[in-house]
N, C-alpha and C positions, 0 to 999 in steps of 0.2 A: 448489128443491124440485119434484119432478115430480108431475104429476097423472095420473089414469088416461087422459086424452085425449091425452097426449103420445105421439108416435109412437116406436117402438123405433128405436134407432140401428142402421142397416144400412150395411155397407160393400160397395162394388162396385155394379154396375148391374143385377143380376138380383134381383128379389124372391124370397126363399126362405121356405118355411114354417119357423117356428122349431122347433127340436128341443131341448127342455129337457134338460140334462145329467143332473141328479139323477133326474128321472122316468125317463129312458131306462135309466140304470144300475139303478135299483130294479126296473124291469120285467124287465131281464135277470137280476138276482139271483133273481127269483121264477120264472125259466125261462119267461118270457112274451115275446112279440114286443115289441121296444122301440118299434115304431111305433104299434101299436094297443093293446097290453096284453092282448089276448084270445087270440091264437093261441099254440100251443106253440112253443117255441124249439128243442127237441131232439127228434129222432126216435129216437135211441138214447142211451146214457149220455153220451157226449161228442160225438156227431155232430149238428150243427145241421141243421134242415130246409133244403131248398133255397129254398122260398117259404113265407111265412106262409099258413096255411089260412084265416085270417079276413080279412086285408086284402090279401094277395098281395105283400107286400114281399119282395124278393129277399134271401136270406141266404147264398146260395151263395158269394159272394165275400168273406166275412169272413176275417180273418187273425188269429185269436187266438193261434195258434202256441204260443210258450213263456211268454207273460206269465202265464196262470193258474197253471201249476205254480210259477213264481217267487214269486207272491203267496202261494200256499199254504205254500210252504217258509218264507218270511219270517215270516208270521203264526204258523204252527204251531210253527216253531222257537222263537220267543220264548215262546209259551205252554207248550210241553212242557218246555223247559229251565228256565223260571221255576217251573213246577209241580214239577219234579224237585228243584230247589234248595230250594224251600220245604218240600217233604216231607222231604228229607234233613236239613234243619236242625231240623225238628220231631220226627221219629221216626228213631231209629237202626236202620236196616234193612240187611240184606246187599244187595249189588249185584244178585244174582239176583232178589230181591223187587222191586226198582225196575224191572228189566227186565220182569218179569212184569206189572207195573202199567202202566208208561209206554209200552212198545212197542205193545200192542194199542190203547191210547187214541190214540196218535199215528197209527197206520195207519187206524183207523176214522174219526177226525176228518178226515184228509187225503182219504179216499175220499168222505166225506159233504160236504166243502166244495168240491171241485174243480168240480163241475157249476154250482153257483150263481155261483162266481167267474168261470168261463168265460162264463156268461150276462151277468154284469156287464161283462166286457171287450167282449163283442159289443155290448151296449147303449152303452158308451162310444164304440166305433168308429162306430156308427150316428149317435149324437148329434153327433159331430165330423165327420161325412161322410168318414170315412177308408176307404181300400181299396175304392173303388167304390160306397160308400153315398151319395155325392154325385152320382152320375150320370155322372161322367167315367171314362175308362179308367184302369185301374190298372197298365197296362204301363209299361215303361221309356220315358223320353223319348228321342227321336232328336235328336241334335245333333252337330255336328262339333267335334272336338278339334283346336285349332290345332297344326300340325306333325306330325299323325298322318295317314298315308295312309288313304283311305277304301276 
């Protein structure tokens, strides 16, 4: 059983400041800096700021790329298809009525959810020290491949 005075288990030889995963993701979902929770995370709809205005944390090296749209498609696909199927079982409606109902709901929900999800992904990367958030270079490693001329 642990007590509050027990030190946290750390691996490696460098003491690092803890970055709680859940808190970082929640701050990102709220479109706030995952480091301080005060600064804005986005300067435009899906364009993150280069540096946090409140704490100065660098955000320019984040690599959210394709993960946020995949998450939106996964979640929204299940909700939209499930909603369509439940509606279709309950009410007998023509296909055009279903399209008139579910197409706008799907588009509006996707547009409304992509920015918070991208913020959550940036918060995840910051908490796990991925893609330059840990202070190391994010460039490719240089190593020799045996049997290949340099």
